[in-house]
C-alpha positions in Angstrom: 30.6 82.3 233.8 29.2 84.5 236.6 26.7 87.2 236.0 23.8 84.9 235.1 21.9 86.0 238.2 21.3 89.6 239.4 23.8 90.6 242.1 22.3 91.4 245.5 22.4 95.1 246.3 23.5 96.1 249.8 20.5 98.3 250.3 17.2 97.1 248.9 15.2 99.4 246.6 13.0 101.6 248.8 15.1 101.1 251.9 16.2 104.2 253.8 20.1 104.1 253.6 20.5 106.1 256.8 18.2 103.9 258.8 19.8 100.8 257.3 23.3 102.1 258.1 22.3 102.5 261.8 21.1 98.9 261.9 24.3 97.7 260.3 26.4 99.6 262.8 24.4 97.9 265.6 24.9 94.5 264.0 28.6 95.2 263.5 29.3 96.4 267.0 27.5 93.4 268.5 29.2 90.9 266.3 32.7 92.3 266.8 32.2 92.4 270.6 30.7 88.9 270.7 27.3 90.1 271.8 23.9 89.1 270.4 23.2 91.1 267.3 19.8 92.6 266.5 20.0 91.0 263.0 22.3 88.8 260.9 24.4 90.4 258.2 24.0 89.2 254.6 25.5 85.8 254.1 28.3 87.1 251.9 29.2 89.7 254.6 29.0 87.2 257.4 31.3 84.8 255.5 33.8 87.5 255.0 33.7 88.7 258.6 34.2 85.1 259.8 37.2 84.6 257.5 38.8 87.7 258.8 38.1 87.1 262.5 39.5 83.6 262.2 42.7 85.2 260.9 42.9 87.4 263.9 42.6 90.7 262.0 41.7 93.6 264.3 38.7 95.5 262.9 39.8 98.7 264.7 43.3 98.7 263.4 43.8 100.3 260.0 47.2 99.7 258.5 47.9 101.4 255.2 47.9 98.8 252.5 51.2 97.7 250.9 52.1 99.7 247.7 53.5 97.6 244.9 56.3 98.9 242.7 56.5 98.6 239.0 52.9 99.7 238.4 53.2 100.0 234.7 54.5 96.4 234.4 51.5 95.2 236.6 49.2 97.0 234.2 50.7 95.5 231.1 50.8 92.0 232.5 47.2 92.1 233.9 45.4 91.3 230.7 43.1 94.3 231.3 44.7 97.0 229.2 42.5 96.2 226.2 39.3 96.7 228.1 40.2 99.8 230.1 38.4 102.1 227.6 35.3 100.0 227.5 35.0 99.8 231.3 35.6 103.5 231.7 32.9 104.4 229.1 30.5 101.9 230.6 30.6 103.4 234.0 31.0 107.0 233.0 27.5 107.8 234.1 28.2 106.6 237.6 31.2 108.8 238.2 30.5 111.9 236.1 28.6 113.6 238.9 31.7 113.4 241.1 30.2 111.2 243.9 32.1 108.0 243.1 35.4 106.8 241.8 36.1 104.0 239.3 38.8 101.5 240.2 40.2 98.6 238.3 42.3 96.0 240.2 44.2 92.9 239.1 43.7 89.3 240.2 45.5 89.9 243.4 43.5 93.0 244.3 46.2 95.5 243.4 44.8 98.8 242.2 45.9 99.4 238.7 43.9 102.4 237.6 41.5 104.8 239.3 39.6 107.9 238.1 37.0 110.3 239.5 36.5 113.7 241.1 39.5 115.2 243.0 37.3 115.4 246.1 36.5 111.7 246.3 40.0 110.8 245.2 41.4 112.9 248.1 39.1 110.9 250.5 40.4 107.7 249.0 44.0 108.8 249.5 43.4 108.9 253.3 42.6 105.2 253.3 45.5 104.3 251.0 43.0 103.5 248.2 45.6 104.5 245.6 47.2 103.1 242.5 49.6 100.3 243.4 47.9 99.5 246.7 46.7 96.0 247.5 43.0 95.8 248.4 42.6 92.1 249.0 40.5 91.0 252.0 43.6 90.1 254.0 45.0 93.6 253.4 42.0 95.8 254.1 39.1 93.5 255.2 35.7 93.2 253.6 35.5 95.5 250.5 34.3 95.5 247.0 37.6 94.4 245.5 38.9 91.8 247.9 35.5 90.2 248.7 34.6 90.0 245.0 37.9 88.2 244.5 37.2 85.7 247.2 33.5 85.1 246.4 34.1 85.1 242.6 30.9 87.2 242.3 29.7 90.8 242.1 29.3 92.3 245.6 28.1 95.6 247.1 29.5 96.6 250.5 27.8 99.4 252.4 28.9 101.3 255.4 29.4 99.0 258.5 29.5 95.9 256.2 33.1 96.8 255.8 35.2 94.8 258.3 37.5 97.7 259.1 35.7 100.4 261.1 37.8 103.1 259.3 35.9 102.1 256.0 32.4 102.5 257.3 31.9 106.0 255.7 32.2 104.2 252.3 30.2 102.2 249.9 31.6 100.1 247.1 30.4 97.7 244.4 32.8 95.4 242.7 32.6 92.6 240.0 35.1 90.1 238.8 36.4 90.1 235.2 37.2 86.6 234.0 39.5 85.5 231.2 36.9 84.1 228.8 39.4 81.4 227.6 39.9 79.8 231.1 37.2 81.2 233.4 39.9 82.5 235.8 39.4 85.8 237.4 42.0 88.3 236.1 40.7 91.5 237.7 38.0 93.5 239.4 36.1 96.6 238.3 34.9 98.6 241.3 32.9 101.8 241.9 33.4 103.4 245.4 32.3 106.5 247.1 30.9 108.0 250.3 28.3 105.8 252.0 25.3 108.2 251.3 25.9 107.8 247.5 24.8 104.1 247.7 22.3 103.0 245.0 20.8 99.6 244.6 21.4 99.5 240.8 25.1 100.2 241.0 26.2 96.7 241.6 24.1 95.4 238.7 25.6 98.0 236.4 29.2 97.2 237.5 28.5 93.5 236.9 27.1 94.2 233.4 30.2 96.2 232.5 32.4 93.4 233.7 30.5 91.0 231.5 30.9 93.4 228.5 34.7 93.5 229.3 34.8 89.7 229.1 33.1 89.9 225.7 35.7 92.3 224.5 38.5 90.1 225.7 36.9 87.2 223.8 36.8 89.3 220.6 40.5 90.3 221.1 41.5 86.7 221.5 39.7 85.7 218.3 41.4 88.6 216.4 44.8 87.4 217.7 44.1 83.9 216.6 42.9 85.1 213.2 46.1 87.1 212.7 48.1 84.0 213.5 46.1 82.0 211.0 46.8 84.5 208.3 50.6 84.4 209.0 50.8 80.6 209.6 48.5 79.2 206.9 51.0 79.5 204.0 53.8 78.2 206.2 51.8 75.2 207.3 50.8 74.5 203.7 54.4 74.4 202.6 55.7 72.3 205.5 53.8 69.1 204.7 54.5 67.8 208.2 52.5 67.7 211.4 52.5 71.2 212.9 50.3 73.9 214.5 50.4 77.6 215.2 49.6 78.8 218.8 49.5 82.1 220.6 51.8 83.0 223.4 49.6 81.1 225.9 49.4 78.0 223.8 45.9 78.5 222.3 45.8 76.9 218.9 45.1 79.1 215.9 45.8 76.6 213.1 46.7 73.0 212.8 47.9 70.7 210.0 48.0 66.9 210.0 47.5 66.7 213.8 44.4 66.0 216.0 42.5 69.1 217.0 43.6 70.7 220.2 42.2 73.9 221.9 45.4 74.5 223.7 48.9 73.0 224.3 51.0 73.4 227.4 54.1 75.3 226.4 57.3 75.0 228.5 58.4 78.1 230.5 61.9 77.8 229.1 63.6 76.6 226.0 61.6 78.5 223.4 62.3 78.8 220.6 64.1 75.5 220.0 63.6 71.8 220.4 61.4 71.1 223.4 59.0 68.5 224.8 55.3 69.5 224.5 52.6 67.2 225.8 50.8 65.5 224.2 52.7 66.2 221.0 56.1 64.9 222.1 59.4 66.4 221.0 58.8 69.6 218.9 60.7 72.2 217.0 59.4 75.7 217.9 59.9 78.9 215.9 58.7 82.4 216.6 55.6 83.9 214.8 54.3 87.4 215.3 52.2 87.0 218.5 52.8 83.3 218.9 54.7 80.2 217.9 55.0 77.7 215.1 55.2 74.2 216.6 56.4 71.3 214.4 56.5 67.7 215.6 60.2 66.8 215.4 61.6 63.9 213.6 64.1 62.2 215.9 66.4 61.6 212.9 66.6 65.3 212.1 69.2 67.6 213.7 67.8 70.5 215.8 66.8 73.4 213.7 69.4 76.1 212.9 69.1 79.5 214.5 66.5 81.8 213.0 67.8 84.8 211.0 66.1 88.1 211.8 66.5 91.2 209.6 65.8 94.7 210.9 65.0 96.7 207.7 65.5 100.4 208.2 66.0 101.3 204.5 62.9 103.4 204.1 60.4 105.4 206.2 58.5 102.2 207.3 60.8 100.0 209.3 60.1 96.3 209.4 61.2 93.1 211.0 61.7 89.9 208.9 62.4 86.4 210.2 63.5 83.4 208.2 63.4 80.2 210.1 63.8 76.5 209.4 60.2 76.1 208.3 59.0 79.4 207.1 59.3 83.2 207.0 57.3 86.3 207.9 57.7 90.0 207.7 56.0 92.7 209.9 56.0 96.4 210.0 57.1 98.0 213.4 56.7 101.3 215.0 59.5 103.9 215.1 60.0 103.4 218.8 60.3 99.6 218.5 62.7 100.2 215.6 64.9 102.3 217.8 64.9 99.6 220.5 65.7 96.8 218.1 68.5 98.9 216.5 70.1 99.4 219.9 69.9 95.7 220.8 71.2 94.7 217.3 74.3 96.9 217.8 74.8 95.9 221.5 74.5 92.1 221.3 75.7 91.8 224.9 72.4 93.4 225.9 71.3 96.6 227.7 69.7 97.1 231.1 66.5 99.1 231.5 68.5 102.1 232.7 70.9 101.9 229.8 68.1 101.6 227.3 66.4 104.6 228.9 69.6 106.6 228.3 69.9 105.3 224.8 66.3 106.2 223.9 65.5 109.3 225.9 68.8 110.6 227.2 67.5 110.0 230.7 68.5 106.9 232.6 65.7 107.3 235.1 62.9 106.5 232.6 63.1 102.7 233.3 59.3 102.3 233.8 58.7 103.6 230.3 61.3 101.3 228.9 60.0 98.2 230.7 56.5 98.9 229.4 57.8 99.2 225.8 59.9 96.1 226.2 56.8 94.2 227.5 54.8 95.2 224.4 57.7 94.4 222.1 58.4 91.0 223.6 54.7 90.1 223.4 54.5 91.2 219.8 57.6 89.2 218.8 57.6 86.4 221.2 60.8 84.4 221.6 63.0 86.9 219.7 64.1 88.9 222.8 65.4 88.0 226.2 65.6 89.9 229.5 68.1 90.6 232.2 69.7 92.3 230.3 67.4 93.0 227.3 68.9 91.4 224.2 68.2 89.3 221.2 67.8 85.7 222.1 70.9 83.5 221.7 69.0 81.4 219.1 68.6 84.4 216.8 71.0 85.7 214.2 70.5 89.4 213.5 71.2 91.5 210.5 70.4 95.3 210.0 69.7 96.8 206.6 70.7 100.5 206.7 69.7 103.2 204.2 72.4 104.2 201.8 72.4 107.7 203.2 72.9 107.2 207.0 71.6 110.7 207.7 68.2 109.4 206.8 68.3 106.6 209.4 65.0 106.8 211.3 64.7 110.4 210.3 62.2 111.4 213.0 64.1 109.8 215.8 65.8 112.0 218.5 67.1 109.0 220.4 70.8 109.5 221.4 71.7 106.0 220.3 70.2 106.5 216.9 72.0 109.8 216.5 75.3 108.1 217.3 74.7 105.4 214.7 73.9 108.1 212.1 77.3 109.7 212.8 79.2 106.5 212.1 81.2 107.0 208.9 
């Protein structure tokens, strides 16, 4: 874990930022021209400059950074959605006066969210510092996002410490957010603004908020495992054979008649079904809400039969029930997810994102919204749904329980596809 030492501010307490900015400019100009500099930059800055100069990047050439498409999918897959509120609240005091903006980027330096005053956001727009833009070091030189990613530490970059001359009017402070399970950096929290707004305590505050975000991620992980334990405990008790319950990334929530493992390596394909999982060997894997039930297979047994899933729409609280080879579970679902599952249950060949958008909203252009909903749904009910096109997995048998009075089917829904099913005699 980083954050055990206090991050070094770009401008020391008591230092005159304007005088220091002039010194940095002299150091920068001399370094970039190959002349003798009046002082050496900080080591983290010197290392960054050396990396970029070795790659032949021109400090006087500012190319707008590449803008990634599918921003909502990037957000959902980043692992940072759950800490967005905590990070925003933790740094509210820094941006509320309108001199800075808050930016959250993913593990590749792509800007996922930003907030702040319209004035500073407009200045950021001119640099291409916008949502979807890549702010890695290779893309835009030394900066609070890219350099924090490379150094794996909190950094503050002030004025001419930026490698690109076009960024010298700015100051930024960024800190990495790590996945507490693996220690891998999954994102960056950054506060940026005009250079005169630099403050030596900002980088320490940003680093503290990043550490608090990691603590929140740790708590979310524990809650996920606890929910899996609640669902899987009675199933494991009935099975009376070596088995365990894991989350979508293979972290073990519960185990029975097996050595303790923190994590197992799940295959990228073949789930659910019979697959090889080291170090367990051949296993039969079934879906659980938010994870998997993994049972060590008996070679003499045939592969498990397909799971049977029932979408129950008979009352005002729709639910999904699964009965598998080794156990069963039932979970309530939202009205929106009930609409999606109803469409997929009645169109077993599958639906594209554009087709689902028309089914749900009457507007085929709302593919970003559909993809985000499908991402959440597939994460909640892992293994039950496939993509390209979206459909129930081939290993799943689906049944729908309708209300006796079809006019009451998902009463509050205005989705065109639901209205069409209501009208079926």
